[in-house]
N, C-alpha and C positions, 0 to 999 in steps of 0.2 A: 366291368371295366369303368363304366360311367360313374358308379358309386365310389369306386376307389379314387377316380379323378376328382370328384367333388370333395371327398374327404381330404385329399392331399392339398387341394386348393384352399380349403378352409384352414387347415393346419398351418399352411404357409403364411396366410394372412395374420393368423394369431401370433405366429412366431415373430413376424416383422413388427407387429404392434408392441409386443413385449420388448423387443430390442430398442425401439424408439422410446418407449416409456422409461427403460433403464437409463438410456442416454440422457434424457431430459431431467430425470431425478438427480443424476450425477452432477449435471451442470448447476441445478438449483442449489445443491449442497455446497459446491466448491467455488461459487462465483465471488464470494466476499473473503478478502484477506486483510489481516491487520499486521502492522509493524509497530511495536510498542516497547517503551522502556518506562518502567515504574520506579527506577532508581532504588530498588529495594535492597541492593547490595552495592558495596563500594567497588564498582567495576564499570569500565566503559564498554563492556562486551555484552551487557544484558540484552536478551531477546525475550520479551514477554508476550508477544503476539503469536499469531498462527504462522507467520513467516519471519525469516531472519533478515536483518539489515545486511547490506553488502559488506560493511566493515564496522569497526568500533568507533566511538566518539573520538575525535582527534583534536587536541588542543594546539593553538598557535600563540606564541608570545608569552605563555605562562612558563615561568622558570622551573616549576616543578614537573610540568608535562605529564601529569598523572591524576587519577581521580581522588586521591587521598588528601591533598592539601593545596595550599597557595591561594590563587585568586579565583580559579574555577575548580570546583571539587564536589564530590558527593558526600553528604552527611545527613543523618536522620531521615533517610528515604527521599531526599530531594536533591536536585542539581543546584549548587550554590554559586552565586556571582558576587564578588566583593572587590572593591577598589580597582575597577576595570579601566584600563587605558587602551592598550593595543591587543589585549588578549581576546581570543575567539575560540569557539568550539563548534564542531560540525560532524554530521553523520550522513551517510548515503544509503539509498535504497533503489530498487528497480521498479518502475511503474510503467506498464504498457500505455502507450499514447492514447489508445482508444478507450481506456478505462476511466471511470469516475473515481476521483481521489479526494479525500478530505483530511485535513490536519486539525488536531485538537490538543490542547494541553492547559494546565492550570498554572497560576503564578501568584506570588506574593512579593511585596517590596517593603523596604524599611529605610527611612531617612533619605529617600531619593529626592534630590532637588534638581540640580542641573543635569545630573546623570540620567541617561536614557539607555535602555536595552533594546536593540534593534533585532527584529525577527526577519530572517532572510531565507529565501528559497533560491535554488540555482535555476537560472533561466537558460535552457538549452539552446534557444534560438540565438540569443545575443552572446552566449558564452560567458555569462557573468552573474553575480548575485543581484537579486532585487529584493527590496524591502516590502513586506506584506503587512507591517504594523510595528508599533513600538510599545514598550512597557515603561511606565513611570509611576509617579505617586498618585495619579488621578485616573482611575481608582487604584488603591494600593493592593488589591487582590481581584482575581477574576478568572475567567476562562477564555482562551482564544480559540476561535473556530474559523477555518479558512478552506474554501474549495479551490483546489489547484487548477490553474489554467492549463491549456494545452502546451504552452511553452515550459511549464514547470514539471511536466511528466515526461520521463525518458528512462533509459536504462541506467543513467547515472544521476537520477534525481537526488537532491540533497537539501538539508536544512542547516542553518548556521545561526548562532547567537553572537552578536558583536555589540560593541559600544556605539552609540550615536550621539553626536554633539560633544559636549565637554567631557574631560576626564573625570572619573568618579573620585570622590575623596574616601578616606578610610572608613567612614561611618555609613556609606551607601551600600545597600545590599539588595539582592533579588534572588528569588528561589523559583525554580521551574520543576514541575512534576507531571507525570503521566503523559509524556509525549507519545502521540499515537497517530499513525496514518491508517485510514480505512480505505481500502482499494476495492472497488466493485467492478468486477469484470463483466463485460457484455456477454450474455449467454449465447452459446453457439446455436446455430439453427441448421436444420436439415431440410433439403428440398429434394423431392423425388419426381421424376418425369416418366410417364409411360403407363404404369399401373395396369399391366397386361395380366391376363389369366395365366396361372401356372399349373401345369399338370405333368408330373414326372412319370413317364412310361417309356417303353422301349423306343428310342429314337425321337423322343419328344421332350425337350427341355426349353421352356420359355421363361425369361426373367420376369419377375413381378414389376420391377422398375427398371427403366432403361438406363438411368443415371442417377447418382446421388452425390450431392455436394454438401460440405460442412464448412461453415464460416463462423468467425467470432474472434474475440480478443483473448479468450482464455488461454493461459499458458500451460494448463494441465488437463487439456481436453482428452478424453478417452471414450471409447464406445465398445460395445460387444457385438461381434458379428457371428 
């Protein structure tokens, strides 16, 4: 009986170790998510990352109100802005508040003088848009990188491009490409209290751990029991 108890005890510890190992491997694999649009097709519904945006790009003030033409449109694999006055375009995504989130995209401009393109993120605390930077002719091309603040992360996080300053003239243009949000979820953690011996026999069942708790910001947490 003693040998059987020792064997059962050893097997139980190995099983728990395997379960914990599988759980942490799962978390390591699934903790980074991306929301991306490469504008590779003339559509406001592109989802080129691991996760989907909450909705399509939405125009405001553009008389065409679509991705194919007018003042804001997709052509040659980029998002185009031309002759901008009141026109804007925006898109939403869900970012857990406890996660780390970074925005990046590339841009080019042509003949921009007084016209400026404003990059805005929705501030959930104040309930309004806030500027995180502008694009003009100095420099005429580059990459924007921004780490989101806690106020910019929520279930209705959003990005918007709009004019800043003077109205653009017909010769002023800007192009945006590879808009991407990288969201890094905090890995879940397991804590166990007790660590008592376990020996399954007639009338003798003692749990290895008295309690187990799982915490973290991951939205797709799963474990094997």
